[in-house]
Structure formats: structure tokens, C-alpha cells
N, C-alpha and C positions, 0 to 999 in steps of 0.2 A: 446458686442454681437459678436459671432464668425464670422470671415470673410465669411465663407461658407454661413451662414444663412443671414448675411447682404446682400451679393450679391444676394441671392435668393429673398429677400424682394424687392430689387430694381427691380427685374425682376418678379414682382408679376403676370404678365400675361404670364410668360414664362413656357412652358413645352414642351413635344415632341409630334409630330403627331404620331399616332399609326401606327406601321409598319405592313406590310402584314404578314399573317400567314405563308406563304411559304418562305418568305425571308425578312430580316430586313436590307438590305443594306442602306447606307446613301442616295443613290439616289432614294430609293423606300419608300416614306413616306405616301403611301395611307393608310387610316384607315381601320382596320379590321372590317367588319360588325359583330355586336354582335349576338350571337346565340339567336334566337327568343325564343326557349324553351330548357332549359338545359336538358341533357340526364338523369340526376338523381337529387336527392335532395342534393347531394354533388358534384357539377360540377367540376370534376378534369381537364376538358379540357379548362377552362377559362384562356386565355393567356392575358387578358386585365387588370389583377389586378394591374399592376403598375400605371394605369391611374384612379384608383378609390380612392376617398377621404376617408382617414382613419377616419376623423371626421364625415362624413356623415354615415359611417357604425356604428360608435359609437353611434350616435344619433338615428339611426334606431333601434338599439338593446334596447336603453332606452325606445323608444316608444313601442316596442314589449313587453318588460318586464312590462311596466305600464298597457297595455291592458290585458296581461295575469293575472295580479293581479286582475283587475276588473272582468274578466271572472271567476276567481277562487273564488271570494269572494262576488260578488254582488248577491242580491236576497235572497229568504227565505231559500234556502237549506243550509246545513252545508257547510262552505267553504272548499275548498281543500287546507289545510294548507301547505302541502309540496310544492305545486305549488307557493303559496304566498311567502313562505320562500325562495325558489330558485330565484324567480323573484326579490324580494326585495333585496336579498343579491347581485345579479348582479348589480342592480341599485346603491347600496351603493358602490360597488367596482369601478364602472365606474365614479360615481359622485365624489368619493374620489380622483381619479386620476386627474380629472379636477380641483377640489378644491385645490389640492396640487400644481398644476402648478401656478394658479393665486395667491395663498397665498404666494408662493415663490417669485413671482414678487413683491407683496405688501410688504413683509417682507424686502427684499433687498432694495426696494425703501425707506422704513423707515430708515433702517440702513445707507443708503447713505446720507439721509437728516441729520441724527444725526452726521455723520462724518464731513460733510461740516460745520455744525453749530459749531463743536468743532475745526475747522481748522485742521482736521486730513486729510491731502492731500493723504498720502499713503493709509489710510483706505478707503477714498472715492473712490480712483481709484480701489481698490480691490472690493468694493461693486458695482461699476459700471460694472465691469466685471461679477460679480455673477448675477447681474440683467439681463444682456444680455444672460448668460447661462441658466437662468430660462426660458427666452423666447424661446431659442433654444430647450429646452426639450419638450415644448409644440408643437413646429413645427415638431419635429421629430416624435412625436406620432400622429399627426393629419393631416399633409399634405399628399397628395398622394405621392407615391414613385417618380412619374414623376416630381412633383414640387420640390422634393428633388434631382432631376437630376439623378434618376435611371430609365431609360427607357428600352425598349426592346433591343435597341442597346447596352446599358450598360450591360444588363444581358447576351447578347450573347458574349460580350467581356470577361466578368468574367468567363463564362462557359469555355472559351478557355484559361483561366488563363492569360488574358491580361488586362492592364489598359485602361479604356475607357477615352479618352481625347476629348476636344472640345464640352462638353455637353452644355455649355452656348450658343452655336449657334443654338440649337434646339428650335423651337418656337411652341407655342400653336395656332392652327388655330381658335379655338373657346374658347377664355378665358371666365371665369365665369362672371356672372353679378355683377355689383357694388352694392351688397346688403349692408345694414347699417353696418353689422359686418365687412365686408372687408374694408369699409371706416374707421371704428374705428381702425382696425389693422394697416392700412397704416398711420393713424395719430399718433398712438403710435410709429411706426417706426421713423417717422420724429421727434417726441418728444425725442426719445432715441438719435438720431443723434445730435440734438441740445444740449441736456444735455451733451453728451460726448464731443462735441466741447467746450462748456462753461466750463466744468470741466478741460479740458486741459489748458485753459487760466486762470483757477481759478477765473472765473466770477461766484461767488457763487449765486448772486441773480437770474441770468438767469438759471443756472443749477437747482436751487431749484424750480424755476417756472415750468420748463419742467418736472422735476421728480414728482412734485405734481400732475400734470395731469395724468401721468402714474399710480401713486399710487391710484388716485381716481377711475379710471376704473378697476384696478386690485382688489381693495377692493369690488367694486360692483359685479364683476363676482365671486369672491371668496365667497361672502355671498350668492349669488344665489345657487351655487353648494353646499355650506355647508347646506343650507336649504333642498335641495334634499337629501343629504346624511343622515342628521339627521332623517328625516322622514322615509327614507327607513330603517334605523336602527330600528326605532320604529316599523315598519311593521314586520321586522325580529323577534323582541322580541314577538310581539303579535302572530305571526304564531308559534313560538316555544312553547308558552304557550297555543296554540290552543284557543285563545280568539277572538271572533268576534267583541265584543264591542271595538271601537277605531280604527278599520281598516279604516272606511270611513273618519274619521277626519285626520288621518295620511296621507292617500292617497291624500285627497283634499289639504292639506297643501303642500305636496310634488309637486303635479302637478301644483299648483298655481305658484310656482317658475319657472316651465317649461314654462308656458304660459307667464309669465312676461318677461322672456328672449326672447322668440320667438317674442313677440310683439315689443320689443325694437330693436332686432338685425337681424331678418330674413328679414323683409320688404315685400312689396307686390309682388316683382318680383319673389319670390320663394315660391311655395306652401308649407304650413306648416301643418303637421298632429299633432294636439294637442292630448294628451292622452284622452281616453274616460272619461267622468265624472263618479263618483261612482254612483250617482243617477241622471239619466237623461232620457229624452224621447228617445224611439227607433222608427225607421221608420218602 
């Protein structure tokens, strides 16, 4: 795993306090109060975007897409197939991205295991590196810019064509809660470190034991995202054919994977908005 991301994982509670709108000096780390009501539907004045989770935004879009599907297809009226098509296609793209990250981890973990079993030390070393890079790819796409050490201070420096140094000294005054997903990710990081150490010592039993744990979680996540993507693709095809029959089944199967993931990894500390059921009571 790249040293940049390794360092970031060690500092999982580290990010930067939001600087003032009028000045971002190192000595002025008072947070900027968020705008209560954006001036438009496309708020161009938002300067807090480096502190927003890319993964949360991704999940919110999936939730919106799912509910748009229900709104466009549920009931006795003819479905709005263009809306169903667009929403399902967006779900497929987003789920495919996440499936690809987790499948990459699972695949490289499997190839690493095979290399160790074949006593292929150079091959195992290369697969260990690829496994870490697969993790890095997901982090780059889902962590907030601030957790990737791109803060307002960094941006100000880059605008002035300067290199921003000392980013590791910036701290998050309100780190996120220890939800199950964060605990799992931190465990995977420890497993990766232990596997890397064991591999360097060519302690194959220990390295295999650690990699197997990483592989198990990666396969679980990959399968959940694959289920979402496959059923979203089924919805796309039904919408293309303008067929109402089958929409409910594909949607229900798709959102069952969402609910399974939420129940296992979100935890009670964080409110979760599950997609609307296709056929459910309304208040």
C-alpha cells in the first residue's frame, strides 16, 4: 500500500479544521459556518467541499436514484421509463465502481495466496503491492479531500503555485464516530500491515492467515455491490423495453443488498435512509 495512504490510515482521525472564509492562515483555524440556505440549486459559493465525504455523496446519489425509480414506476399509472432508465443506469455505474474496487482487492489477495503457495516470492511481493494499490484507489475515490490532506490551506498554496507542506500536523477537531464500517477498515489496515511484515520475513502461514481475512471481507463487499449492479442493469433493460413486469422484483432484489450492507456496516450511531420499498404503506 502506498506510503501516502498508509500514513493517512494511521491518522484515521486526522483532517483539517475548516478555515475562515476571509482568511485561511495557519493560525486561524476557526470553522466556517455553513450556509443555512444555498443561494441557488447549484451553490457555487460552497467553499467547504474539501471537508465533505465523497463516499457519503456517492451513497446519497444511490438513495436518490432508488427513490426516483420507485416514484417513476410504482402504482397503476404507466411508468416513466426514461426516468427509470436514467436512475437505474446511474446506480449501475456507481455500484460498478465500488464493485471494481472490492473485486480488485479480492483478486489480488487470491493471486497473492497462490504466489505464496507456489513459493514465488517475487510474485507474492508484487501482488502485495497491487493489493495495497487497490485499497488506495478506493480511498482516493471515497475519502474527503481533507482526509487525503487537501485542505483549504493546501488549495490556497496551490493557487499561488506553491507546494503545501506540513499537512500531517493539521487535526480534525470532530473525528467521525466509530461505526462498524470504520472498525472493519481499520482492522483490514492492521491485517495488511501484518501480512506485509510476515511476507518480508517469508512467514507464509502468518501472511496467508492475514490475507485470508482481507480476502473474505473483500469478497463479501464485492458480492453486495455486484448484486446491486446486476439488478440495476436488469432495470435498465426493462426500461429500455418499456416493460413494467419485472421492475418490482429487480428493484426489491437490488435494494435488499443495500439494506444488508447498511445493517452490517452502518451501525446505530449513524442514521441510515434505506430506499423506499416498491410496495409499502405510505403515511
